[in-house]
C-alpha positions, 0 to 999 in steps of 0.5 A: 428154393429160400437165399442156403439157410446156412446150408440150404437161404429155400430161396434152393432161391429160385428164379427162371432167368437167362443163366439157367435152363430148367431141367425138365422132369420127363417122368409122366404124372397121371393127372389126379385129384389135387387134394388127396395127399399122395406121391403123385399129388406132391410130385405135381406140387413139387414140379410147380414149386421148383419151376417158380423157386428152383434157383439156388442163390448166394444171398448177395445184393448189389452193389455190395460194399466190403469195409476195411474192417471186414477185409481185416477180419476176413469176413465171408464177403471179403473172402468171396467177392474177390473170387467172384471178381476173378471169375468175371461176375463182379468188378470192384472200385474204391468208394465211400460207404457207411458203417453202422455203430452205436452212434449211427452210421459212420462214413468209411472207406469200402471196396464196392462190388458191382455186377458185370454183364456176365454177372447180371445173367445170374442176378434174379428178382422174385417176390418175398413170400408174405411181404407187400408194400403200402400199396399191396404190391409184392416186395421184390428181392434180388439175388445172385444165383449159382444153380438151378434145381429140378425134381428127381423124385418125391421120396415121402411125406409127413402129414399134420395133424396125423390121422384120423384128423384131417391133415392141413399141412405136410412136409415133403421129402424129395431128391433133386437134379441140379444144373450149376452155373458154369462158374461153379466149376471153378475150384476157387469158387467151390472153396468159398461157397462150400454149401453150394458145392454140398448141394451139387454133390448131393444131386439125386441122392441127398434129400431136401424138405418142403412144407405144403399147405392144403388150400381150396385148390389143393396141396400147394408149397408154402412159398407159393401160398400168399402169406403162408404161416412161417411155422409151416414152412419147410427147408427150401432149396436155396443155398446161401453161403 
């Protein structure tokens, strides 16, 4: 699902990794033509999407530096990183980093956070949708992830353009199940990551939305379509702050 877009970064972000066990949907789905826009079609598509993009991530790349100015202003990182350190996910040390100014980067003292062996279990990498390097290879992005989403059920969908025209895109509404990382049960962690807690509390009741595109192989979640148009994307299941 993207790093909690203020409340949900779609990446829900989403990687199948050592820290999360993918909760399997036990509901049987009849195999059908993948092109007709039906609940069964989009259920199959959502299962594929969450299998690939079901991690709810925090928008944290490491090593991560927190400047003295950030500590004084009590920025998000300044508040969140000590809590993650107390939870055993990161460790910190004094270091020299740089701070961007109008005149360019300026050396500055920082508190540098790096992942512990435990933290590495929840640090996943995945391709950035629609981005490739000079050689055409997918650009990879890593993130610290706090939970894994799986499908509860597809609630409905909206097609575009509407009938009688042939629809080429859709926004699918769905409810989800969630498997949080064990450290998300720590009250202090929940306090500094309220968006993740919000997603946790919404399991099997709150609705998320995902954009789909009609391709030659059927309806596919936008993040799984190479170079999917940004305007067609839905709100992915990745929680950020």
